[in-house]
C-alpha positions in Angstrom: 0.0 0.0 0.0 1.2 3.5 -0.8 0.5 6.8 0.7 -1.8 9.1 -1.3 1.0 11.6 -1.9 3.3 8.9 -3.4 0.4 7.5 -5.5 -0.6 10.9 -6.9 3.0 11.7 -7.7 3.3 8.5 -9.6 0.1 9.2 -11.5 1.3 12.7 -12.4 4.6 11.4 -13.7 3.2 8.4 -15.6 3.4 8.5 -19.4 0.5 6.3 -20.4 -2.8 7.0 -18.7 -5.2 4.8 -20.7 -7.5 4.1 -17.8 -9.0 7.6 -17.7 -11.7 7.1 -20.3 -12.7 3.7 -19.0 -13.0 5.0 -15.4 -14.8 8.1 -16.5 -17.4 6.0 -18.3 -17.9 3.7 -15.3 -18.2 6.7 -13.0 -20.8 8.2 -15.3 -22.9 5.0 -15.2 -22.7 5.1 -11.4 -23.7 8.8 -11.4 -26.7 8.2 -13.7 -28.0 5.3 -11.7 -27.5 7.3 -8.5 -29.6 10.2 -9.9 -32.3 7.7 -11.0 -32.3 6.2 -7.5 -32.3 9.6 -5.6 -35.0 11.0 -7.8 -37.0 7.7 -7.7 -37.4 7.8 -11.4 -37.7 4.0 -11.7 -41.5 4.2 -12.1 -41.2 6.6 -15.1 -39.6 4.0 -17.3 -42.0 1.7 -19.2 -39.9 -1.4 -18.5 -36.8 -2.4 -16.5 -34.6 -3.2 -19.5 -35.0 0.4 -20.8 -34.0 1.7 -17.3 -30.8 -0.3 -17.3 -30.1 0.6 -20.9 -30.4 4.3 -20.1 -27.5 4.0 -17.7 -25.4 2.2 -20.2 -26.1 4.8 -22.9 -26.2 8.0 -21.0 -23.7 7.1 -18.3 -20.4 7.0 -20.4 -21.3 10.3 -22.1 -22.2 11.9 -18.8 -19.1 10.5 -17.1 -16.6 11.7 -19.6 -18.3 15.1 -19.9 -18.5 15.6 -16.1 -14.9 14.4 -15.5 -13.4 16.8 -18.0 -15.6 19.8 -17.0 -14.9 19.1 -13.3 -11.2 18.8 -13.9 -11.1 22.0 -15.9 -12.8 23.8 -13.1 -10.4 22.4 -10.5 -7.5 23.3 -12.7 -8.6 26.9 -13.1 -9.2 27.3 -9.4 -5.8 25.7 -8.7 -4.1 28.1 -11.1 -5.7 31.0 -9.3 -4.2 29.6 -6.0 -0.8 29.1 -7.5 -1.0 25.4 -8.5 1.2 24.3 -11.4 -0.8 21.3 -12.5 -2.0 20.6 -16.0 -5.7 19.8 -16.7 -4.7 16.3 -17.7 -3.2 15.7 -14.3 -6.4 16.8 -12.6 -8.4 14.4 -14.8 -6.1 11.5 -13.9 -6.2 12.3 -10.2 -9.9 12.6 -10.2 -10.4 9.3 -12.0 -8.0 7.6 -9.6 -9.7 9.1 -6.6 -13.2 7.9 -7.9 -12.1 4.4 -9.0 -13.9 2.8 -6.0 -17.2 4.1 -7.2 -16.5 2.9 -10.7 -15.6 -0.6 -9.5 -18.6 -0.7 -7.3 -20.8 0.1 -10.3 -19.4 -3.0 -12.0 -19.6 -5.6 -9.2 -22.0 -4.5 -6.5 -24.7 -2.8 -8.7 -25.6 -5.9 -10.7 -26.1 -7.8 -7.5 -28.4 -5.1 -6.2 -30.3 -5.2 -9.4 -30.6 -9.0 -9.2 -31.9 -8.8 -5.7 -34.2 -5.8 -5.8 -35.0 -5.6 -9.5 -37.0 -2.5 -10.5 -37.9 -1.8 -6.9 -34.4 -0.6 -6.3 -35.1 2.6 -8.2 -38.6 3.2 -6.8 -39.9 4.7 -3.6 -41.5 1.5 -2.5 -41.9 1.4 1.3 -41.6 -2.4 1.3 -38.1 -2.2 -0.1 -36.5 -1.3 3.3 -37.7 -1.5 6.8 -36.2 0.1 9.8 -36.8 -2.9 12.0 -35.9 -5.8 9.7 -34.3 -6.7 6.4 -36.5 -7.3 3.4 -37.4 -11.0 2.8 
């Protein structure tokens, strides 16, 4: 295990950063499903396959766009405060910082969908109970 300072230095000095686009796409899918879950938009989709497909289509586009816009904003603020980093370095560090969310969207999210189905995205009171787990 490395310290974050050493890890971010290694990221900044690395030549090939091919993982940025993939992690941005996965992060976008996680963000789209999070918005659908928070806004309880599951009932607005006519079928469950369309809801899952929406995350796979909109997610990568939203992830790449959000990652680059957020990184440009962080870069500009950093330049105002005297930071010498490039925008690409901000993108790489953001993707590395959010890789846990990206990996979770690949492994844990399908299990949640398999267990709860379309009710995962709805505001169904039977989904969770404060006294016991759903059966």
